[in-house]
Every structure is written in C-alpha cells, then in structure tokens.
C-alpha positions in Angstrom: 22.4 -0.5 19.3 19.3 -1.0 21.3 16.0 0.0 19.7 12.3 -0.2 20.6 10.0 -2.0 18.2 6.6 -3.6 17.8 7.1 -7.3 17.3 4.6 -9.8 15.7 5.1 -13.0 17.5 2.1 -15.1 16.7 -0.8 -15.1 14.2 -3.9 -13.2 15.2 -2.1 -11.9 18.4 -1.4 -8.3 19.3 2.1 -7.0 18.6 4.3 -6.6 21.6 6.5 -3.5 22.3 10.0 -4.8 23.0 13.7 -3.7 23.2 15.7 -5.3 20.5 19.3 -5.3 19.4 20.0 -3.8 15.9 23.0 -5.1 14.2 25.7 -3.2 12.2 24.8 -1.4 9.0 25.7 -3.2 5.7 27.3 -1.4 2.7 23.9 -1.1 0.8 21.9 0.0 3.8 20.8 3.3 5.5 20.2 3.7 9.2 16.9 5.5 9.5 15.5 7.1 12.7 11.8 6.5 12.1 9.5 9.4 12.7 6.2 7.8 11.4 4.9 4.6 9.8 1.6 3.8 8.2 -0.3 0.7 9.3 -1.3 -1.2 6.2 -3.6 -4.2 5.6 -0.6 -6.1 4.4 1.0 -5.8 7.9 -2.1 -7.5 9.3 -2.2 -10.4 6.8 1.5 -11.1 7.3 1.0 -10.9 11.1 -1.7 -13.5 10.6 0.6 -15.6 8.3 -1.5 -15.3 5.1 1.9 -14.6 3.6 4.6 -16.6 5.4 7.2 -14.0 6.6 8.9 -15.9 9.5 7.7 -14.9 13.0 8.7 -13.3 15.2 9.1 -10.3 13.0 9.3 -6.5 13.0 6.7 -5.5 10.3 5.9 -2.0 9.0 6.5 -0.9 5.4 5.2 2.7 5.1 8.1 4.3 7.0 9.3 7.9 7.0 12.2 9.3 9.0 15.7 10.9 9.0 18.9 9.3 7.9 21.4 8.8 10.7 24.1 6.9 8.9 24.8 5.4 5.4 26.7 2.3 4.3 29.8 2.5 2.2 27.9 1.7 -1.0 25.1 4.2 -0.6 25.3 7.4 -2.7 21.7 8.6 -3.0 21.3 10.0 0.5 23.4 11.3 3.4 22.9 11.8 7.2 20.3 14.4 8.0 18.2 13.7 4.8 14.5 13.3 5.3 13.3 10.1 3.6 10.2 8.2 2.8 10.4 4.4 2.5 8.7 2.1 -0.1 8.9 -1.5 -1.1 12.3 -3.2 -1.8 13.4 -4.6 -5.1 16.6 -6.3 -6.2 17.5 -3.8 -8.8 19.3 -6.5 -10.9 16.6 -8.6 -12.6 15.2 -8.0 -16.0 12.0 -6.4 -14.7 13.9 -4.0 -12.4 16.3 -3.0 -15.2 13.4 -2.2 -17.5 11.9 0.1 -14.9 9.2 -2.4 -13.7 10.4 -2.5 -10.0 6.9 -3.5 -8.8 7.2 -6.8 -10.7 10.7 -7.6 -9.5 11.5 -11.3 -10.1 12.8 -11.5 -6.5 9.9 -9.6 -4.9 9.0 -12.2 -2.3 12.5 -12.6 -1.1 13.1 -8.8 -1.0 9.8 -7.9 0.7 8.6 -10.9 2.6 11.7 -13.1 3.3 12.5 -11.5 6.6 16.2 -12.0 5.9 19.1 -10.3 4.0 20.3 -12.3 0.9 23.1 -13.7 3.2 20.5 -15.1 5.6 21.1 -12.6 8.4 18.6 -10.4 10.2 19.0 -7.0 11.6 17.1 -7.6 14.8 17.5 -10.0 17.7 16.6 -10.3 21.4 18.7 -12.3 23.9 20.1 -14.4 21.0 16.7 -15.0 19.4 16.5 -14.1 15.7 13.8 -11.6 14.8 12.8 -11.2 11.1 13.8 -7.8 9.7 13.9 -6.0 6.3 10.1 -6.4 5.8 9.7 -4.6 2.4 13.3 -3.7 2.9 12.6 -1.5 6.0 10.7 -3.0 9.0 9.5 0.5 10.0 7.7 -0.5 13.2 10.9 0.2 15.1 12.5 3.4 16.4 15.6 2.8 14.2 16.0 0.4 11.3 18.7 -0.7 8.7 16.9 0.0 5.4 18.1 -1.2 2.0 18.9 1.7 -0.3 16.3 0.6 -2.9 13.5 1.4 -0.4 14.7 5.0 0.2 13.2 8.1 -1.4 14.7 11.5 -0.4 12.1 14.2 0.2 12.2 17.9 1.2 12.7 18.5 4.9 9.6 20.8 5.2 7.2 18.0 4.3 5.4 16.6 7.3 6.6 13.0 7.6 3.5 11.8 9.6 1.3 12.9 6.7 3.2 11.5 3.7 4.4 8.2 5.3 1.4 6.2 3.9 2.5 7.0 0.4 5.0 4.2 0.7 2.5 1.5 -0.1 -1.3 1.6 0.2 -2.1 5.0 -1.2 0.6 4.8 -3.8 -0.8 1.5 -4.9 -4.3 2.9 -5.4 -3.1 6.1 -7.1 -0.6 4.3 -9.3 -3.1 1.7 -10.5 -5.1 4.7 -11.9 -2.2 6.9 -13.1 0.5 4.4 -14.1 -1.4 1.3 -15.1 -5.0 2.1 -16.3 -4.3 5.6 -17.5 -8.1 6.3 -17.9 -9.3 8.5 -20.8 -10.9 11.9 -20.0 -14.6 11.7 -19.0 -14.4 8.0 -18.4 -16.2 6.1 -15.6 -14.2 4.4 -12.8 -15.5 2.3 -10.0 -13.5 1.6 -6.8 -14.5 -1.4 -4.7 -13.4 -0.8 -1.1 -12.8 2.7 0.2 -9.9 2.0 2.5 -6.5 3.5 2.0 -5.8 1.9 -1.3 -9.3 2.7 -2.6 -9.0 6.3 -1.4 -5.7 6.6 -3.3 -7.5 5.5 -6.4 -10.4 7.8 -5.9 -8.1 10.9 -5.5 -6.1 9.8 -8.6 -9.3 9.5 -10.6 -9.9 13.1 -10.2 -6.4 13.9 -11.2 -6.8 11.8 -14.3 -10.0 13.6 -15.3 -12.6 10.8 -14.9 -16.1 12.3 -15.0 -17.9 9.6 -13.0 -16.1 8.1 -10.0 -18.1 5.5 -8.0 -16.9 4.4 -4.6 -18.1 1.1 -3.1 -18.0 0.1 0.5 -20.1 -1.2 3.5 -19.2 1.6 5.9 -21.3 4.8 5.6 -18.4 6.9 7.1 -16.0 5.7 4.5 -18.5 6.5 1.7 -19.0 10.0 3.1 -15.3 10.6 3.1 -15.1 9.2 -0.4 -17.4 11.9 -1.6 -15.2 14.5 0.1 -12.1 13.4 -1.8 -13.6 13.0 -5.3 -16.3 10.3 -5.6 -19.3 11.5 -7.6 -21.5 8.6 -6.4 -21.4 5.8 -3.8 -22.7 2.3 -3.4 -23.3 0.5 -0.1 -23.3 -3.2 -0.9 -25.3 -3.9 2.2 -28.1 -2.0 0.6 -27.7 -2.6 -3.1 -26.3 -5.2 -5.6 -23.0 -3.8 -7.0 -23.3 -4.6 -10.7 -27.0 -3.6 -10.9 -26.3 -0.3 -9.2 -23.4 0.5 -11.5 -25.5 -0.2 -14.5 -28.2 2.1 -13.1 -25.7 4.9 -12.4 -24.2 4.6 -15.9 -27.5 4.4 -17.8 -26.9 0.7 -18.7 -23.5 1.4 -20.3 -21.3 0.0 -17.6 -18.0 1.2 -16.2 -14.8 1.8 -18.2 -12.6 0.7 -15.3 -13.2 -1.2 -12.1 -10.6 -1.4 -9.3 -11.0 -4.0 -6.6 -9.1 -3.5 -3.4 -10.9 -6.3 -1.4 -9.8 -9.5 -3.2 -13.2 -11.0 -2.3 -14.2 -13.4 -5.1 -17.9 -12.4 -5.1 -17.1 -8.7 -5.4 -14.6 -9.4 -8.2 -17.3 -11.2 -10.1 -19.7 -8.4 -9.6 -17.0 -5.9 -10.7 -16.6 -7.8 -13.9 -20.3 -7.8 -14.5 -20.2 -4.0 -14.0 -17.9 -3.4 -17.0 -19.0 -1.9 -20.2 -17.6 -2.7 -23.6 -13.7 -2.9 -23.6 -13.7 -2.3 -19.9 -10.9 -3.2 -17.5 -11.1 -4.9 -14.1 -7.9 -4.4 -12.0 -7.3 -6.4 -8.8 -5.0 -4.8 -6.3 -6.3 -6.5 -3.1 -4.2 -9.3 -1.5 -5.8 -12.7 -1.1 -4.5 -15.9 0.3 -2.6 -18.0 -2.2 -4.9 -20.4 -3.9 -7.9 -18.1 -3.9 -10.0 -18.5 -7.1 -12.8 -16.5 -8.7 -15.2 -17.4 -11.5 -16.3 -15.1 -14.4 -19.1 -15.4 -16.8 -17.6 -16.0 -20.3 -20.6 -16.6 -22.5 -22.4 -13.3 -22.9 -19.4 -11.3 -21.7 -17.2 -12.6 -24.6 -18.5 -9.8 -26.9 -17.6 -7.1 -24.4 -13.9 -7.6 -25.0 -13.0 -6.9 -21.4 -9.7 -7.2 -19.6 -8.7 -8.6 -16.2 -5.3 -7.7 -14.7 -3.5 -7.7 -11.4 -1.5 -4.7 -10.2 1.2 -4.5 -7.6 2.4 -1.3 -5.9 0.6 0.7 -8.5 3.1 -0.3 -11.2 5.2 2.5 -9.7 8.9 3.5 -9.7 8.7 4.8 -6.1 11.6 7.3 -6.5 9.7 8.9 -9.4 6.0 8.5 -8.5 6.0 9.3 -4.8 7.5 12.8 -5.3 4.8 13.4 -8.0 2.1 12.5 -5.4 3.7 14.8 -2.9 3.6 17.6 -5.5 -0.1 16.9 -6.1 -0.7 17.0 -2.3 1.1 20.4 -2.1 -1.1 21.6 -5.0 -4.3 20.6 -3.1 -5.2 18.0 -5.7 -4.5 14.9 -3.5 -5.8 15.5 0.0 -4.2 12.5 1.7 -4.1 14.3 5.0 -7.9 13.7 5.3 -7.2 9.9 5.7 -4.7 10.0 8.5 -4.9 9.5 12.2 -1.8 9.3 14.4 -1.1 6.8 17.2 1.9 6.5 19.5 3.9 3.2 19.1 2.4 1.9 22.4 -1.1 2.1 20.8 -0.2 0.4 17.5 -2.6 -2.5 18.1 -5.4 0.1 18.5 -4.4 1.4 15.1 -4.7 -2.1 13.6 -8.2 -2.6 15.2 -9.4 0.8 14.0 -8.3 0.1 10.5 -10.0 -3.4 10.5 -13.2 -2.0 11.8 -13.4 0.9 9.3 -13.2 3.6 12.0 -9.9 4.9 10.5 -8.8 4.9 6.9 -5.0 5.2 7.6 -3.5 4.8 11.0 0.0 6.2 11.3 2.3 5.3 14.1 4.3 8.2 15.3 7.6 7.3 17.0 
C-alpha cells in the first residue's frame, strides 16, 4: 500500500514528506494507522547519525494509533483496538525472559537496525530501500507495520494525541524514578534537564513521595513549568553553579538522588558532587559513543555513592504505561501540560521547537 511519511535522508537536514510503498504484513506484525506520534530527542540524534540507523529512514518511536490488521502470529490485539507503541525487544534473550526488556541483549538490532531480522525493510520508494522498524514501529508514517512487542492496547476513550509521548521519553523519566530508583519517602531528588524525560521524572517524584524535588535547566519557561508539575525548587545553571546551589537548598546535606537527562559530562560531574551520603546518580541522557566523564574519587570515597545508567525507565511497557495512564486519569501525572500538536507537514518545526526549548513535547498528529 502507499503511505505518506516523514523521511530522514541526510544528517542535520530537515525531514522530507514523501509517498512510500509499505510492504506486506509479517506474521509477528500489526498494521497500525497512526493517529499521533511524539517527537523525541532520540529521533534528532539518529537523524544526525549519532546512532547509525541507516539513512534514508522513517523514524518516530512514540506512536499511537488504531489497529487495521494483524499478522497470523499476533494474539494480543485485533483490528479496531487503540494502541500505544513503545520500544521493541526480542522477547527471547535472558534479559527479556527475566522481565528486563529495557536491557534486551538485542536492543540495538531491534530498535536501531532499520531492518527486520531477515534483512528486509517495510518501506521503499521507486525501488530505493528506506529503513523501517525504528524502535519496532517507525511512527512518522500514516501507516506502519509494527512488531507485536512494541504494541500496548489501551482503552478507546483515551486521547491518543495526549498519551503518545508515554512510549519513550516520559516513560523513561518516570520509570527511572518509580522502577529503578524507588526513592524513599521525604527524600530529595534532583532532575538535570527539564525536557520531556526530566518532566516525566519530576511528575513521578511527586507520585513517589519525594519531599524536595529540584529541577535544573537553562530555560526559564521550562523551570516555570517544572514548578507547575511538581518541582519544589529550581536552578538555572546560567545563573548558579549546580552543586553549590543543591548544597545550599539541602542545608549542606546533598541530594539523595540525581537524574541527568542531558548526558553532558560537566553536568554529570556536578550532579555527582551534589550527592549526599549513599546518594545515587542516574544517567538517562543519550551521548555519542565514546563520551567520557571524570568523577572525584578522593573525598567522595566516604560518601558511598552510586552511578548507574538507565534505559527506557527499566520498564515493562505493557505493564508500566497503563499505570502511567491511570495516574494521568487520577490527576497525579499531568502530562497534557507538556504537549503541543503539529500536523505532519510541520514536523520539522516540532523538531526545532523542541531543540530550542520552546516546547517540551511536540506531537505530530496524522
């Protein structure tokens, strides 16, 4: 069938709106008519080839839509179901079978390879191969063949354009708090970077019962929004040094938890310096392979602190995403405050607005 999609053809270049051929559905796939798709920072860094998904490619990995058809091997959904899409995983490796899908041993092939395991792609144009199955879904298309592992069925009364971003960024931030760190009541949590991932963490910190939630960014508008969704204090690193300000806000005790969404080495270092005794620093931001950071290990030895990396919020998407939707329904997870919609033809404006800080979460509406 013919579909309209946004295609990444060259690093640092705008996506182009094109008509593509979509191939036949495979046994383990679901044909989804996309209704909405979040624009994520990961889409931008893959477009720019920080991670080498082969270009040209149809990106997009926070899709939401309606099932049109299912493959012979699919049993979890049927035509007409409303679905939200998350990252793909193989479902067969040791990590997947132990419920740690976020750390799938075949993650790069499943999410960034741009091909099915047999080497085929779902999209083409005039005989040219176009990479598909980005995060199992390639949701910047009107229709896409999605692997069943990426599909989460949701109630039909839930607005797809609101919940689409739960598929990656917001889930990652929230899951880092609720699934991985599991902060104790009345603890202090710092979030570096108040974009979509950071806002997910800020909202989850309130759910978890943290008493002091500190948002860090360079955009005053983002820091203002951070206070609306749960931050008790904010730090603008253009005006203050991060670790010094955290120590001031905590009375010299330091933070119990610091989440970094930026992957900037200098901020990671300052995040580590902001920790109190037995604190934990969690990195969720994506950096170019080979990026390094230095930590002070003399005086900090006696702090007994921990550094860890977290992918996809350590989530089982089919379990965690419905929980986040329930929290949204209950008014405890106001993700709709983050969203601005764009038609597919304006997708590049969404990328620009996200990069500049004007918008937390652009959502392309098909």
